[in-house]
MMTF fields as JSON, N, C-alpha, C and O atoms, coordinates in Angstrom:
{
  "mmtfVersion": "1.0.0",
  "mmtfProducer": "UNKNOWN",
  "numBonds": 451,
  "numAtoms": 452,
  "numGroups": 113,
  "numChains": 1,
  "numModels": 1,
  "chainsPerModel": [1],
  "groupsPerChain": [113],
  "chainIdList": ["A"],
  "bondAtomList": [4, 2, 8, 6, 12, 10, 16, 14, 20, 18, 24, 22, 28, 26, 32, 30, 36, 34, 40, 38, 44, 42, 48, 46, 52, 50, 56, 54, 60, 58, 64, 62, 68, 66, 72, 70, 76, 74, 80, 78, 84, 82, 88, 86, 92, 90, 96, 94, 100, 98, 104, 102, 108, 106, 112, 110, 116, 114, 120, 118, 124, 122, 128, 126, 132, 130, 136, 134, 140, 138, 144, 142, 148, 146, 152, 150, 156, 154, 160, 158, 164, 162, 168, 166, 172, 170, 176, 174, 180, 178, 184, 182, 188, 186, 192, 190, 196, 194, 200, 198, 204, 202, 208, 206, 212, 210, 216, 214, 220, 218, 224, 222, 228, 226, 232, 230, 236, 234, 240, 238, 244, 242, 248, 246, 252, 250, 256, 254, 260, 258, 264, 262, 268, 266, 272, 270, 276, 274, 280, 278, 284, 282, 288, 286, 292, 290, 296, 294, 300, 298, 304, 302, 308, 306, 312, 310, 316, 314, 320, 318, 324, 322, 328, 326, 332, 330, 336, 334, 340, 338, 344, 342, 348, 346, 352, 350, 356, 354, 360, 358, 364, 362, 368, 366, 372, 370, 376, 374, 380, 378, 384, 382, 388, 386, 392, 390, 396, 394, 400, 398, 404, 402, 408, 406, 412, 410, 416, 414, 420, 418, 424, 422, 428, 426, 432, 430, 436, 434, 440, 438, 444, 442, 448, 446],
  "bondOrderList": [1, 1, 1, 1, 1, 1, 1, 1, 1, 1, 1, 1, 1, 1, 1, 1, 1, 1, 1, 1, 1, 1, 1, 1, 1, 1, 1, 1, 1, 1, 1, 1, 1, 1, 1, 1, 1, 1, 1, 1, 1, 1, 1, 1, 1, 1, 1, 1, 1, 1, 1, 1, 1, 1, 1, 1, 1, 1, 1, 1, 1, 1, 1, 1, 1, 1, 1, 1, 1, 1, 1, 1, 1, 1, 1, 1, 1, 1, 1, 1, 1, 1, 1, 1, 1, 1, 1, 1, 1, 1, 1, 1, 1, 1, 1, 1, 1, 1, 1, 1, 1, 1, 1, 1, 1, 1, 1, 1, 1, 1, 1, 1],
  "groupList": [{"groupName": "UNK", "atomNameList": ["N", "CA", "C", "O"], "elementList": ["N", "C", "C", "O"], "formalChargeList": [0, 0, 0, 0], "bondAtomList": [1, 0, 2, 1, 3, 2], "bondOrderList": [1, 1, 2], "singleLetterCode": "X", "chemCompType": "L-PEPTIDE LINKING"}],
  "groupTypeList": [0, 0, 0, 0, 0, 0, 0, 0, 0, 0, 0, 0, 0, 0, 0, 0, 0, 0, 0, 0, 0, 0, 0, 0, 0, 0, 0, 0, 0, 0, 0, 0, 0, 0, 0, 0, 0, 0, 0, 0, 0, 0, 0, 0, 0, 0, 0, 0, 0, 0, 0, 0, 0, 0, 0, 0, 0, 0, 0, 0, 0, 0, 0, 0, 0, 0, 0, 0, 0, 0, 0, 0, 0, 0, 0, 0, 0, 0, 0, 0, 0, 0, 0, 0, 0, 0, 0, 0, 0, 0, 0, 0, 0, 0, 0, 0, 0, 0, 0, 0, 0, 0, 0, 0, 0, 0, 0, 0, 0, 0, 0, 0, 0],
  "groupIdList": [1, 2, 3, 4, 5, 6, 7, 8, 9, 10, 11, 12, 13, 14, 15, 16, 17, 18, 19, 20, 21, 22, 23, 24, 25, 26, 27, 28, 29, 30, 31, 32, 33, 34, 35, 36, 37, 38, 39, 40, 41, 42, 43, 44, 45, 46, 47, 48, 49, 50, 51, 52, 53, 54, 55, 56, 57, 58, 59, 60, 61, 62, 63, 64, 65, 66, 67, 68, 69, 70, 71, 72, 73, 74, 75, 76, 77, 78, 79, 80, 81, 82, 83, 84, 85, 86, 87, 88, 89, 90, 91, 92, 93, 94, 95, 96, 97, 98, 99, 100, 101, 102, 103, 104, 105, 106, 107, 108, 109, 110, 111, 112, 113],
  "secStructList": [7, 7, 7, 3, 3, 7, 2, 2, 2, 2, 2, 2, 2, 2, 2, 2, 2, 2, 2, 7, 6, 6, 7, 7, 3, 3, 3, 3, 3, 3, 3, 3, 3, 6, 6, 6, 3, 3, 3, 3, 3, 3, 3, 3, 3, 7, 1, 7, 7, 6, 6, 7, 3, 3, 3, 3, 3, 6, 6, 3, 3, 3, 3, 3, 7, 2, 2, 2, 2, 2, 2, 2, 6, 6, 7, 3, 3, 3, 3, 3, 3, 3, 6, 6, 3, 3, 3, 3, 3, 3, 3, 7, 6, 6, 7, 7, 3, 3, 7, 6, 6, 1, 1, 7, 3, 3, 1, 7, 4, 4, 4, 7, 7],
  "xCoordList": [103.572, 102.418, 102.876, 103.814, 102.207, 102.616, 101.407, 100.462, 101.453, 100.497, 101.34, 102.376, 100.909, 101.687, 100.814, 99.594, 101.472, 100.807, 101.271, 102.47, 100.323, 100.645, 101.135, 100.852, 101.853, 102.419, 101.416, 101.74, 100.214, 99.231, 98.772, 98.584, 98.591, 98.181, 99.316, 99.077, 100.533, 101.685, 101.762, 101.95, 101.62, 101.665, 100.543, 100.76, 99.339, 98.182, 98.398, 98.128, 98.882, 99.117, 100.239, 100.133, 101.295, 102.375, 101.844, 102.255, 100.94, 100.332, 99.526, 99.618, 98.729, 97.963, 98.891, 98.617, 99.984, 100.912, 101.647, 101.911, 101.973, 102.601, 101.653, 102.082, 100.359, 99.353, 99.037, 98.461, 99.405, 99.102, 100.338, 100.402, 101.322, 102.59, 102.472, 103.397, 101.359, 101.186, 100.843, 100.974, 100.412, 100.056, 101.325, 102.346, 101.239, 102.377, 102.459, 103.531, 101.334, 101.284, 99.842, 98.937, 99.633, 98.316, 97.828, 98.572, 96.57, 95.95, 95.019, 94.165, 95.195, 94.425, 93.909, 94.655, 92.631, 92.055, 90.658, 90.269, 89.904, 88.532, 87.624, 88.069, 86.321, 85.302, 84.12, 83.949, 83.305, 82.103, 81.098, 80.764, 80.62, 79.668, 79.097, 79.626, 78.046, 77.498, 76.923, 76.845, 76.522, 75.865, 76.852, 76.464, 78.116, 79.087, 79.931, 80.521, 80.0, 80.698, 81.768, 81.819, 82.637, 83.765, 83.843, 83.585, 84.199, 84.448, 85.796, 86.209, 86.475, 87.79, 87.671, 86.713, 88.661, 88.777, 90.161, 91.175, 90.192, 91.452, 91.413, 90.447, 92.463, 92.543, 94.012, 94.882, 94.282, 95.635, 95.839, 94.951, 97.002, 97.334, 97.826, 98.721, 97.238, 97.63, 98.495, 99.165, 98.462, 99.218, 99.469, 98.751, 100.492, 100.693, 100.017, 100.298, 99.126, 98.36, 98.979, 99.67, 98.723, 99.178, 98.676, 97.499, 99.541, 99.163, 99.254, 99.08, 99.526, 99.649, 100.844, 101.913, 100.65, 101.769, 102.059, 101.14, 103.326, 103.695, 104.569, 105.635, 104.113, 104.89, 105.431, 104.876, 106.508, 106.96, 107.297, 107.969, 106.829, 107.117, 107.467, 106.647, 108.668, 109.125, 108.837, 108.4, 109.083, 108.905, 107.498, 107.274, 106.54, 105.163, 104.947, 105.089, 104.603, 104.294, 102.805, 101.95, 102.523, 101.157, 100.883, 101.533, 99.908, 99.567, 98.33, 97.315, 98.414, 97.29, 97.071, 97.998, 95.83, 95.522, 95.52, 95.368, 95.69, 95.794, 94.551, 94.675, 93.366, 92.13, 91.982, 91.331, 92.57, 92.454, 93.557, 93.393, 94.651, 95.865, 95.622, 96.024, 94.98, 94.765, 93.875, 94.044, 92.949, 92.005, 92.571, 92.056, 93.625, 94.17, 95.6, 96.152, 96.208, 97.582, 97.709, 96.938, 98.663, 98.896, 98.149, 98.263, 97.388, 96.587, 97.465, 98.401, 97.146, 97.725, 96.654, 95.533, 97.005, 96.106, 96.491, 97.664, 95.5, 95.741, 94.817, 93.925, 95.026, 94.187, 93.829, 94.708, 92.531, 92.065, 91.252, 90.472, 91.445, 90.624, 89.837, 90.404, 88.504, 87.638, 86.664, 85.816, 86.789, 85.945, 86.167, 87.299, 85.08, 85.171, 85.412, 85.683, 85.318, 85.467, 86.873, 87.618, 87.211, 88.482, 88.3, 87.531, 89.034, 88.871, 90.049, 90.746, 90.248, 91.185, 90.505, 89.303, 91.262, 90.769, 91.729, 92.906, 91.215, 91.966, 92.021, 90.992, 93.214, 93.409, 93.856, 95.032, 92.872, 93.084, 92.989, 91.916, 94.095, 94.064, 93.218, 92.961, 92.785, 91.988, 90.496, 89.737, 90.06, 88.637, 88.148, 88.742, 87.052, 86.422, 85.092, 84.566, 84.542, 83.293, 83.021, 83.522, 82.207, 81.816, 80.307, 79.665, 79.758, 78.324, 78.067, 78.998, 76.831, 76.471, 76.84, 77.165, 76.793, 77.095, 78.589, 79.022, 79.387, 80.827, 81.307, 82.483, 80.438, 80.814, 81.436, 82.098, 81.23, 81.784, 82.251, 81.9, 83.047, 83.605, 83.59, 83.365, 83.836, 83.955, 85.184, 85.613, 85.735, 86.817, 86.257, 86.994, 84.953, 84.251, 83.312, 82.307, 83.62, 82.808, 81.343, 80.487, 81.043, 79.655, 78.831, 77.603, 79.494, 78.785, 78.71, 78.057, 79.362, 79.354, 77.929, 77.17, 77.572, 76.212, 76.063, 74.949],
  "yCoordList": [99.607, 98.836, 97.465, 97.357, 96.421, 95.066, 94.217, 94.075, 93.669, 92.669, 91.455, 91.593, 90.266, 89.076, 88.048, 88.022, 87.211, 86.127, 84.802, 84.529, 83.975, 82.619, 81.85, 82.268, 80.751, 80.032, 79.7, 79.864, 79.241, 78.89, 80.124, 80.067, 81.239, 82.477, 83.015, 83.494, 82.937, 83.389, 82.612, 83.21, 81.301, 80.477, 80.839, 80.939, 81.038, 81.377, 82.715, 82.841, 83.712, 85.038, 84.945, 85.544, 84.214, 84.046, 83.407, 83.788, 82.446, 81.824, 82.838, 82.875, 83.668, 84.719, 85.685, 86.076, 86.062, 87.026, 86.421, 87.123, 85.149, 84.482, 84.46, 84.606, 84.278, 84.218, 85.592, 85.689, 86.658, 88.03, 88.905, 89.661, 88.809, 89.509, 91.04, 91.703, 91.602, 93.057, 93.528, 94.715, 92.626, 92.994, 93.292, 92.622, 94.311, 94.716, 93.943, 93.826, 93.423, 92.727, 92.569, 92.523, 92.487, 92.301, 93.623, 94.303, 93.985, 95.155, 94.624, 93.778, 95.135, 94.69, 95.902, 96.844, 95.871, 96.975, 96.629, 95.462, 97.662, 97.489, 98.49, 99.502, 98.175, 99.113, 98.988, 97.957, 100.026, 99.987, 99.026, 99.129, 98.084, 97.088, 96.312, 96.378, 95.596, 94.674, 95.34, 96.565, 94.512, 95.034, 95.479, 96.221, 95.057, 95.479, 96.667, 97.352, 96.923, 98.132, 97.978, 98.79, 96.961, 96.856, 95.47, 94.468, 95.423, 94.17, 94.256, 95.34, 93.148, 93.121, 93.206, 92.71, 93.844, 93.94, 93.412, 93.912, 92.4, 91.8, 91.727, 91.233, 92.218, 92.207, 92.271, 92.439, 92.137, 92.363, 93.865, 94.569, 94.344, 95.768, 96.024, 95.339, 97.005, 97.389, 98.641, 98.946, 99.371, 100.616, 100.912, 100.433, 101.704, 102.21, 103.57, 104.457, 103.727, 104.964, 105.849, 105.369, 107.163, 108.093, 107.638, 107.311, 107.613, 107.233, 105.754, 105.356, 104.922, 103.484, 103.199, 103.788, 102.3, 101.695, 100.388, 99.718, 100.028, 98.819, 97.94, 98.359, 96.735, 95.682, 94.771, 94.704, 94.074, 93.04, 91.793, 91.859, 90.665, 89.379, 88.378, 88.081, 87.86, 86.844, 87.246, 86.422, 88.509, 88.996, 89.435, 89.921, 89.281, 89.714, 91.057, 91.171, 92.063, 93.375, 93.439, 93.006, 93.998, 94.141, 95.633, 96.313, 96.135, 97.557, 97.789, 97.113, 98.75, 99.08, 100.589, 101.367, 101.003, 102.427, 103.064, 102.375, 104.378, 105.116, 104.969, 104.895, 104.924, 104.818, 103.451, 103.346, 102.424, 101.066, 100.736, 99.846, 101.435, 101.069, 100.785, 99.734, 101.693, 101.54, 100.328, 99.691, 100.019, 98.929, 97.541, 96.547, 97.464, 96.15, 95.922, 94.846, 96.899, 96.752, 95.52, 95.352, 94.67, 93.468, 92.241, 91.176, 92.359, 91.246, 90.175, 90.484, 88.921, 87.804, 87.275, 86.986, 87.151, 86.611, 85.154, 84.833, 84.282, 82.861, 82.42, 83.166, 81.233, 80.675, 79.256, 78.416, 78.989, 77.679, 76.984, 77.61, 75.684, 74.829, 73.917, 73.245, 73.899, 73.027, 72.362, 73.026, 71.059, 70.356, 70.921, 70.982, 71.336, 71.925, 73.421, 74.028, 74.028, 75.483, 75.894, 75.129, 77.097, 77.686, 79.182, 79.794, 79.78, 81.21, 81.777, 81.061, 83.064, 83.779, 84.008, 84.27, 83.91, 84.214, 85.211, 85.271, 85.987, 87.106, 87.004, 86.86, 87.079, 87.127, 88.55, 88.9, 89.35, 90.783, 91.121, 90.987, 91.56, 91.856, 93.077, 93.313, 93.846, 95.047, 94.764, 95.627, 93.56, 93.214, 93.057, 92.337, 93.745, 93.655, 92.914, 92.51, 92.728, 91.989, 91.752, 92.465, 90.722, 90.394, 90.229, 89.931, 90.425, 90.196, 88.693, 87.897, 88.314, 86.907, 86.076, 84.897, 86.677, 85.907, 85.882, 85.131, 86.694, 86.698, 87.496, 87.41, 88.27, 89.034, 90.385, 90.979, 90.879, 92.177, 92.174, 91.285, 93.178, 93.269, 94.717, 95.642, 94.885, 96.218, 96.277, 95.26, 97.456, 97.678, 98.367, 98.645, 98.64, 99.292, 98.278, 97.901, 97.823, 96.782, 97.187, 96.314, 98.463, 98.937, 98.655, 98.597, 98.476, 98.243, 96.786, 96.438, 95.918, 94.493, 93.957, 94.217, 93.202, 92.705, 91.274, 90.759],
  "zCoordList": [112.664, 112.29, 111.808, 111.019, 112.288, 111.929, 111.548, 112.324, 110.368, 109.903, 109.544, 108.893, 109.962, 109.635, 108.93, 109.087, 108.155, 107.435, 108.025, 108.075, 108.474, 108.907, 107.68, 106.557, 107.854, 106.702, 105.595, 104.418, 105.935, 104.899, 104.135, 102.92, 104.836, 104.17, 103.298, 102.19, 103.793, 103.011, 101.701, 100.641, 101.759, 100.547, 99.592, 98.384, 100.127, 99.284, 98.585, 97.391, 99.318, 98.728, 97.689, 96.619, 97.984, 96.998, 95.716, 94.62, 95.841, 94.66, 93.851, 92.624, 94.55, 93.862, 93.125, 91.991, 93.775, 93.171, 91.969, 90.993, 92.029, 90.876, 89.683, 88.538, 89.955, 88.892, 88.32, 87.237, 89.03, 88.603, 88.813, 89.783, 87.911, 88.085, 88.158, 88.627, 87.707, 87.775, 89.189, 89.488, 90.055, 91.427, 92.224, 92.068, 93.08, 93.902, 95.213, 95.805, 95.659, 96.94, 97.367, 96.533, 98.663, 99.243, 99.834, 100.54, 99.541, 100.178, 101.254, 100.99, 102.484, 103.629, 104.388, 104.655, 104.732, 105.488, 105.954, 105.987, 106.315, 106.788, 106.106, 105.566, 106.144, 105.688, 106.63, 107.28, 106.709, 107.552, 106.929, 105.748, 107.754, 107.265, 108.44, 109.55, 108.204, 109.186, 110.416, 110.506, 111.358, 112.555, 113.625, 114.527, 113.562, 114.565, 114.11, 114.946, 112.829, 112.397, 111.341, 110.417, 111.431, 110.513, 109.898, 110.564, 108.628, 107.936, 107.239, 106.827, 107.102, 106.464, 104.953, 104.36, 104.342, 102.9, 102.532, 103.019, 101.67, 101.227, 99.711, 99.129, 99.079, 97.624, 97.234, 98.088, 95.963, 95.48, 95.308, 94.827, 95.7, 95.562, 94.149, 93.654, 93.518, 92.153, 92.136, 91.149, 93.276, 93.381, 94.847, 95.725, 95.098, 96.451, 96.524, 95.719, 97.492, 97.639, 98.703, 99.603, 98.591, 99.61, 100.968, 101.116, 101.947, 103.296, 103.605, 104.757, 102.593, 102.842, 103.745, 103.584, 104.684, 105.404, 104.681, 104.208, 104.595, 103.861, 104.746, 105.198, 104.985, 105.652, 104.569, 103.472, 104.871, 103.945, 104.74, 105.77, 104.255, 104.885, 103.808, 102.938, 103.859, 102.902, 101.456, 100.652, 101.133, 99.768, 99.417, 98.309, 100.322, 100.074, 100.771, 101.989, 99.979, 100.566, 100.908, 100.137, 102.098, 102.588, 102.747, 103.541, 101.977, 101.97, 102.832, 102.662, 103.76, 104.64, 104.578, 104.808, 104.262, 104.174, 105.563, 106.572, 105.603, 106.862, 107.732, 108.955, 107.147, 107.923, 108.599, 109.639, 108.029, 108.577, 109.581, 110.416, 109.502, 110.235, 111.719, 112.219, 112.413, 113.854, 114.176, 115.216, 113.298, 113.537, 113.256, 113.77, 112.445, 112.078, 112.551, 112.323, 113.197, 113.663, 114.55, 115.495, 114.255, 115.034, 114.548, 115.155, 113.469, 112.967, 112.316, 111.579, 112.603, 111.878, 110.932, 111.351, 109.656, 108.643, 108.424, 108.23, 108.456, 108.204, 107.071, 106.667, 106.571, 105.515, 105.913, 106.107, 106.033, 106.478, 105.408, 104.69, 105.313, 104.46, 105.379, 106.24, 105.188, 105.967, 105.007, 104.41, 104.862, 103.903, 102.513, 102.033, 101.864, 100.522, 100.557, 99.521, 101.736, 101.853, 102.249, 102.863, 101.889, 102.274, 102.403, 101.662, 103.378, 103.607, 104.387, 105.106, 104.228, 105.078, 106.416, 106.466, 107.5, 108.836, 109.468, 109.112, 110.404, 110.956, 112.472, 113.133, 113.009, 114.463, 114.784, 114.683, 115.173, 115.351, 116.836, 117.424, 117.459, 118.891, 119.25, 120.43, 118.276, 118.523, 118.631, 119.07, 118.235, 118.236, 119.672, 120.475, 119.974, 121.294, 121.232, 122.269, 120.044, 119.88, 118.412, 117.543, 118.15, 116.779, 116.727, 117.734, 115.552, 115.399, 115.436, 115.31, 115.606, 115.716, 114.504, 114.639, 113.312, 112.101, 111.794, 110.92, 112.501, 112.302, 111.11, 110.756, 110.476, 109.288, 109.61, 108.759, 110.835, 111.179, 112.625, 113.402, 112.979, 114.322, 114.784, 114.003, 116.073, 116.638, 117.545, 118.091, 117.695, 118.639, 119.882, 120.827, 119.878, 120.973, 121.63, 121.027, 122.867, 123.476, 123.682, 123.821, 123.704, 123.842, 122.593, 122.666, 121.433, 120.168, 119.795, 118.811, 120.551, 120.197, 120.218, 121.151, 119.17, 119.049, 119.182, 119.095]
}
């Protein structure tokens, strides 16, 4: 299983981890949401859970739960600043469709909305 951080995302996560030394790394996964089925969940990892897969990139550990692993394998996480806004963006090779608002995705082209 491979999750990677683009340089801007790596820097942003390293900044978050420096500000919160109790965090173990980044937790990345999905949850059921939206009209297409799945939405990304990104947070600081406070613990390693049973079944977690753990990647490490430049000292940043990325924790992915077993239920999310197949849906996010191969994803590159980036961090973009546009005007006054900034956000993490995901380049996930498993995505087959997204909802119109971009808040959720599907890996099943029959469910793409």
